[in-house]
C-alpha positions in Angstrom: -21.9 -20.1 -1.3 -23.0 -16.6 -0.5 -24.7 -14.3 -3.0 -22.8 -11.1 -2.2 -19.2 -9.9 -1.9 -17.5 -7.3 0.2 -14.8 -4.9 -0.9 -12.6 -2.9 1.4 -10.6 0.0 0.0 -7.9 0.5 2.7 -6.1 3.9 2.8 -4.1 6.0 5.2 -7.0 8.3 6.1 -10.1 6.3 5.4 -11.5 2.7 5.1 -14.2 2.5 2.5 -16.2 -0.7 2.5 -19.0 -1.8 0.1 -21.3 -4.7 -0.4 -21.8 -5.7 -4.1 -23.3 -8.3 -6.3 -21.7 -10.4 -9.0 -22.1 -7.5 -11.5 -20.0 -5.1 -9.4 -23.1 -3.1 -8.4 -22.5 -1.4 -5.0 -25.6 -2.1 -2.8 -24.4 -0.3 0.3 -21.2 1.4 1.5 -19.7 2.6 4.8 -16.8 4.9 5.4 -14.8 5.2 8.6 -11.5 6.8 9.6 -8.5 4.6 9.5 -7.1 6.1 12.7 -3.5 4.9 12.1 -2.6 6.2 15.5 -4.4 3.2 17.0 -2.0 0.8 15.4 -2.5 -2.5 13.7 -5.2 -3.9 16.0 -7.2 -0.6 16.0 -7.2 -0.6 12.1 -8.4 -4.2 12.1 -11.3 -3.3 14.4 -12.2 -0.3 12.2 -12.2 -2.5 9.1 -14.7 -4.8 11.0 -16.8 -1.8 12.1 -17.0 -0.6 8.5 -17.8 -4.1 7.2 -20.6 -4.6 9.7 -22.1 -1.2 8.9 -22.1 -2.0 5.2 -23.8 -5.4 5.8 -26.4 -3.7 7.9 -27.1 -1.0 5.3 -27.4 -3.6 2.6 -30.0 -5.4 4.7 -28.4 -8.8 4.2 -27.2 -11.6 6.5 -23.5 -11.8 7.1 -23.8 -15.5 6.0 -24.8 -14.3 2.5 -21.2 -12.9 2.0 -19.2 -15.2 -0.3 -15.8 -13.5 0.4 -14.0 -10.2 1.0 -11.6 -8.4 -1.2 -9.1 -5.9 0.3 -7.3 -3.3 -1.9 -4.3 -1.9 0.0 -1.2 0.1 -0.8 1.9 -2.0 -1.3 4.3 -3.6 -1.3 2.5 -6.7 -0.2 2.5 -10.5 -0.7 -0.8 -11.8 -2.1 0.1 -15.5 -1.5 0.9 -14.9 2.1 -1.8 -12.3 2.7 0.8 -9.9 4.2 1.2 -6.1 3.8 5.0 -5.7 3.9 5.3 -2.0 4.5 3.5 1.2 3.4 4.3 4.9 3.6 0.9 5.8 5.1 -0.1 2.8 7.3 1.8 1.5 10.4 2.3 -2.0 8.9 5.4 -4.0 8.7 5.0 -7.6 7.6 1.4 -7.4 8.8 -0.6 -10.6 8.3 -3.8 -8.8 7.5 -5.6 -11.8 5.8 -4.9 -14.2 8.7 -6.1 -11.7 11.3 -9.2 -10.6 9.4 -10.3 -14.1 8.5 -10.0 -15.1 12.2 -12.4 -12.2 13.1 -15.0 -12.6 10.4 -14.8 -16.3 9.5 -14.9 -15.5 5.7 -12.3 -15.9 3.0 -10.3 -12.7 2.6 -8.3 -11.8 -0.6 -5.6 -9.2 -0.5 -4.5 -7.2 -3.6 -2.5 -4.1 -4.4 -4.9 -1.2 -4.7 -3.7 -0.1 -8.1 -4.0 -3.6 -9.4 -7.5 -4.0 -8.0 -8.4 -0.7 -9.8 -7.1 -2.1 -13.0 -9.2 -5.2 -12.6 -12.3 -3.1 -11.8 -11.9 -1.2 -15.1 -11.4 -4.5 -17.0 -14.4 -6.2 -15.5 -16.9 -3.3 -15.0 -15.4 -0.2 -16.6 -13.7 1.1 -19.7 -11.8 -2.2 -20.3 -14.7 -4.6 -20.6 -14.0 -7.1 -23.3 -10.3 -6.1 -23.4 -7.6 -8.7 -22.6 -4.5 -6.6 -22.7 -4.8 -3.3 -20.9 -3.0 -0.9 -18.4 -4.6 1.3 -15.8 -2.8 4.5 -14.7 -3.9 6.6 -11.7 -2.5 10.2 -11.6 -3.1 11.6 -8.2 -0.9 12.6 -5.3 1.3 9.9 -6.6 1.2 7.8 -9.8 0.3 4.1 -9.7 -1.0 1.5 -12.0 -1.9 -2.0 -12.8 -1.3 -4.3 -15.8 -3.9 -6.7 -17.2 -2.6 -9.5 -19.4 -4.7 -12.3 -20.8 -7.6 -10.9 -18.8 -5.8 -11.2 -15.4 -3.6 -9.0 -13.2 0.1 -9.3 -14.1 1.8 -9.7 -10.7 5.4 -10.5 -11.6 7.5 -13.1 -9.6 6.7 -11.7 -6.1 3.6 -9.5 -6.6 5.6 -6.3 -7.3 4.8 -5.7 -10.9 3.0 -2.6 -12.1 4.9 0.2 -10.2 4.3 2.5 -13.2 5.0 5.6 -11.2 8.6 4.6 -10.5 9.8 4.1 -14.0 12.5 6.6 -14.7 11.6 9.2 -17.4 14.1 12.0 -16.5 17.4 10.7 -15.0 18.8 13.3 -12.7 15.3 14.8 -12.0 13.8 15.4 -8.6 13.0 12.5 -6.2 9.6 11.2 -5.5 8.0 10.4 -2.1 10.3 7.5 -1.5 13.3 9.9 -1.8 15.2 7.3 -3.8 13.7 7.3 -7.3 15.2 10.3 -9.0 13.3 11.5 -12.1 10.6 8.8 -12.0 7.2 9.4 -13.5 5.7 10.2 -10.1 8.4 12.8 -9.4 7.7 14.5 -12.8 4.0 14.2 -13.4 2.0 13.6 -10.3 -0.2 16.1 -8.4 2.6 16.4 -5.9 5.0 17.3 -8.7 2.7 19.9 -10.1 2.4 21.6 -6.7 6.2 21.3 -6.1 7.0 23.1 -9.3 4.5 25.8 -8.8 5.8 26.5 -5.2 9.4 26.4 -6.4 8.6 29.1 -9.0 7.1 31.4 -6.3 10.3 31.1 -4.3 12.5 32.3 -7.1 13.5 35.9 -6.8 13.2 36.6 -10.6 9.7 35.2 -10.8 7.0 37.9 -10.7 4.3 35.5 -9.5 1.2 33.8 -10.9 -1.5 36.1 -12.2 -4.1 36.7 -9.5 -2.3 34.8 -6.7 -0.9 36.9 -3.9 -0.4 34.3 -1.1 2.7 32.5 0.2 4.0 29.4 -1.6 2.8 27.2 1.2 -0.8 28.5 0.7 -0.9 27.4 -3.0 -3.0 24.3 -3.7 -3.1 22.0 -6.7 -6.6 23.1 -7.4 -5.4 26.7 -7.6 -2.6 25.8 -10.0 -5.1 24.2 -12.4 -7.4 27.2 -12.0 -4.6 29.6 -12.8 -3.7 27.6 -15.9 -7.3 27.6 -17.1 -7.4 31.4 -16.7 -4.4 31.7 -19.0 -1.4 32.1 -16.7 1.5 31.0 -18.9 3.7 29.6 -16.2 0.9 27.5 -14.7 0.2 26.3 -18.3 3.8 25.4 -18.8 3.8 23.2 -15.6 0.9 21.2 -17.0 2.6 21.0 -20.4 5.7 19.5 -18.8 3.4 17.0 -17.0 2.0 16.0 -20.4 5.4 15.6 -21.9 6.7 13.3 -19.2 3.4 11.3 -19.0 3.8 10.8 -22.7 7.3 9.3 -22.3 6.0 7.0 -19.5 3.0 5.9 -21.6 5.2 5.4 -24.7 7.4 3.1 -22.6 4.4 1.1 -21.5 3.1 0.8 -25.1 6.5 -0.3 -26.4 6.9 -2.9 -23.6 3.4 -4.4 -23.3 1.6 -3.6 -26.6 -1.7 -3.0 -24.8 -5.0 -2.7 -26.6 -6.1 0.0 -24.1 -4.7 2.4 -21.4 -7.2 3.7 -18.9 -6.4 6.9 -16.9 -7.9 7.8 -13.5 -7.1 9.8 -10.5 -7.7 13.4 -9.4 -5.2 15.1 -11.8 -7.5 13.9 -14.6 -9.9 16.6 -13.6 -7.5 18.9 -15.3 -7.1 16.6 -18.3 -7.6 19.4 -20.9 -4.4 21.1 -19.6 -2.0 18.2 -20.5 -3.8 15.6 -22.7 -2.9 17.0 -26.1 0.7 17.4 -25.1 0.8 13.9 -23.7 -0.6 12.5 -26.9 2.1 14.3 -29.0 4.8 13.1 -26.6 3.5 9.5 -27.0 3.7 9.9 -30.8 7.3 11.1 -30.5 8.4 8.2 -28.2 6.3 5.2 -29.0 6.9 2.7 -31.9 4.3 3.8 -34.5 3.0 0.4 -35.4 2.5 -0.6 -31.7 1.1 2.8 -30.8 -1.6 2.6 -33.4 -3.0 -0.5 -31.8 -3.5 1.2 -28.4 -6.5 3.3 -27.4 -6.4 5.9 -24.6 -9.5 6.4 -22.4 -10.6 7.9 -19.1 -11.8 5.8 -16.3 -15.5 5.0 -16.4 -15.6 4.2 -12.6 -14.3 7.5 -11.4 -13.9 7.9 -7.7 -15.5 4.5 -7.1 -12.7 2.6 -8.8 -10.9 1.7 -5.5 -14.0 0.3 -3.9 -15.2 -1.5 -7.1 -11.6 -2.8 -7.4 -11.7 -4.4 -4.0 -15.1 -6.0 -5.0 -13.7 -7.1 -8.3 -10.9 -9.0 -6.5 -13.4 -10.8 -4.4 -15.7 -11.6 -7.3 -12.9 -12.6 -9.7 -11.1 -14.9 -7.2 -14.2 -16.0 -5.4 -16.0 -17.5 -8.4 
């Protein structure tokens, strides 16, 4: 049995690979472009390129690798090692595990990327010692993973944990799938923040954000947060609405799963101060008090490394 593990964080624009030990410490890492235009075979070859570079940087023998964990966007089938279909990768019923194992002659373990991030926080981050927890990432979209009895809760066919697609405002706007109207992702993600800000700029009766003179298409999420911090009331209202709907979503999770801990990650958390208090008040308004009081809310301790550590955690956890 090898002494090290490899983790592969597979995304639509980049493949991030790391070599780690049993404690989740990243010894070396490599980043390459996914190059989705090259198709399935090209992506497999880029994964192998990134893996080989990481092994070389770590100054270990490939034989010392025990197994490889891959965190990928879903939906996917863990038991079959197949990525069913994703919005940002050219896969359709793609047998990633079978193809990658044939190339590297090592066991490969596939997991949904949000689930793997949840496992990373449980094993090496804010959730250490916690058996019942939920991880939520608030970024371009909203995703999450559920940990129950110390393990990832997958559901009957590996589809559990789609936190971003619970409905919190029936009749609201649609999310990226264009079929989930008023889901949490449509109401409280980074994409939702930017959509609402740009929509305001397009209204004839809106005088504009203080200090912003560009076109709606030029506005960025970073600028919306900056405007809110500088005191622009409309920008602040957008973040307050985000907090309100996040609170409804989190309250639903508390009421359903009675977790000890909910961990928050993702890029939108960099503007935490703009919505956190509103979110907590919304949770208090919508969660069952006795259940809510048992749940702690914390920020991710792994930060931007959560995806890579998550892929490693999958390999370490199932490769024991």
